C-alpha positions as CSV (number, residue, x, y, z in Angstrom):
1,M,0.1,0.1,0.1
2,M,1.3,3.4,-0.7
3,S,2.3,5.6,2.0
4,L,0.0,8.8,2.7
5,R,1.8,11.9,1.4
6,A,2.0,15.1,3.3
7,P,0.6,17.8,3.3
8,V,-2.3,16.4,1.3
9,E,-5.4,15.9,3.5
10,Y,-7.2,12.5,2.8
11,I,-10.9,11.8,4.0
12,L,-12.9,8.6,4.0
13,Q,-16.4,9.1,2.8
14,L,-19.0,7.5,5.0
15,S,-20.3,5.0,2.6
16,G,-16.8,3.9,1.7
17,D,-15.9,2.3,5.0
18,P,-18.6,-0.4,4.6
19,L,-17.6,-1.1,0.9
20,L,-14.0,-1.5,2.0
21,L,-15.0,-3.9,4.8
22,K,-17.3,-5.8,2.4
23,G,-14.4,-6.2,-0.1
24,A,-12.2,-7.1,2.6
25,E,-14.6,-9.8,3.9
26,R,-14.4,-11.3,0.5
27,S,-10.7,-11.3,0.1
28,A,-8.6,-14.5,0.0
29,R,-6.2,-12.6,2.3
30,R,-9.1,-11.6,4.6
31,A,-6.9,-11.1,7.9
32,Q,-4.3,-9.0,6.1
33,V,-6.7,-6.9,4.4
34,L,-8.6,-6.2,7.6
35,R,-5.6,-5.5,9.4
36,R,-4.6,-2.9,6.6
37,L,-8.1,-1.5,6.5
38,E,-8.1,-0.9,10.3
39,R,-4.8,1.0,10.0
40,L,-6.3,3.1,7.2
41,T,-9.2,3.9,9.1
42,R,-7.3,5.0,12.0
43,E,-5.2,7.4,9.9
44,I,-7.9,8.8,7.6
45,P,-11.0,10.5,9.3
46,V,-14.7,9.6,8.1
47,L,-16.5,12.6,6.8
48,Y,-20.1,12.7,7.0
49,D,-21.3,15.2,4.2
50,T,-24.8,16.1,3.4
51,R,-24.1,19.7,2.1
52,R,-25.9,21.1,-0.8
53,A,-22.8,21.0,-3.2
54,L,-22.7,17.1,-2.9
55,C,-26.5,16.7,-3.7
56,E,-26.0,19.2,-6.7
57,H,-23.2,17.3,-8.0
58,Y,-25.1,14.0,-7.6
59,A,-28.0,15.4,-9.6
60,V,-26.0,16.7,-12.3
61,Q,-23.9,13.5,-12.7
62,F,-26.8,11.2,-12.4
63,L,-28.6,13.0,-15.3
64,R,-25.7,13.2,-17.4
65,L,-24.8,9.6,-17.0
66,E,-28.6,8.5,-17.6
67,E,-28.9,10.7,-20.8
68,A,-25.6,8.9,-22.1
69,G,-27.0,5.5,-21.2
70,T,-24.0,5.0,-19.2
71,P,-24.9,4.9,-15.5
72,I,-22.9,3.7,-12.4
73,G,-23.9,2.2,-9.1
74,A,-25.6,4.4,-6.6
75,N,-23.0,4.0,-4.0
76,D,-20.4,4.6,-6.4
77,L,-22.1,7.8,-7.7
78,W,-22.4,9.3,-4.0
79,I,-18.7,8.6,-3.3
80,A,-17.9,10.3,-6.7
81,C,-19.9,13.2,-6.1
82,H,-18.7,13.5,-2.4
83,A,-15.1,13.7,-3.7
84,L,-16.3,16.3,-6.3
85,S,-18.0,18.4,-3.6
86,E,-14.5,18.4,-1.5
87,N,-12.5,19.0,-4.9
88,A,-10.7,15.9,-3.7
89,T,-8.9,13.2,-5.7
90,L,-10.8,9.6,-5.4
91,I,-8.4,6.7,-4.7
92,T,-10.0,3.7,-6.2
93,H,-9.3,0.5,-8.2
94,N,-12.5,0.9,-9.8
95,L,-11.4,3.3,-12.7
96,R,-13.9,1.7,-15.1
97,E,-16.8,3.1,-13.2
98,F,-15.2,6.4,-11.8
99,Q,-13.6,7.6,-15.0
100,R,-17.0,8.4,-16.4
101,I,-17.8,11.2,-14.0
102,Q,-16.8,14.4,-15.4
103,G,-14.3,16.6,-13.5
104,L,-13.4,13.8,-11.0
105,R,-9.9,13.1,-10.4
106,V,-8.9,9.5,-9.8
107,E,-5.9,7.6,-8.9
108,D,-5.4,3.7,-8.6
109,W,-3.0,2.8,-5.8
110,V,-3.3,-1.1,-6.3
111,D,-0.1,-2.5,-7.5
């Protein structure tokens, strides 16, 4: 796993934590992944965001994707729009979905 680089501030979106846990539970390396996830969630605060900017990004992106016939999952859309509302880079291994979001910066840290 990459080390967190200062002075960038990282946050973990509320719905991201359960999704990461679900993935860890399914992993062939469950114990190792759970330990890494526990360390990650100690270092990165969980942000509970219900501000208007998040909802506006959601509405715009949802309609754009729907009209293009390229929707993404509801949880992924909330996660992406949260990153947009915070002007943050989204760290994900799911580039296929998240690269469809206009204006979203994504990075894949999986080796």
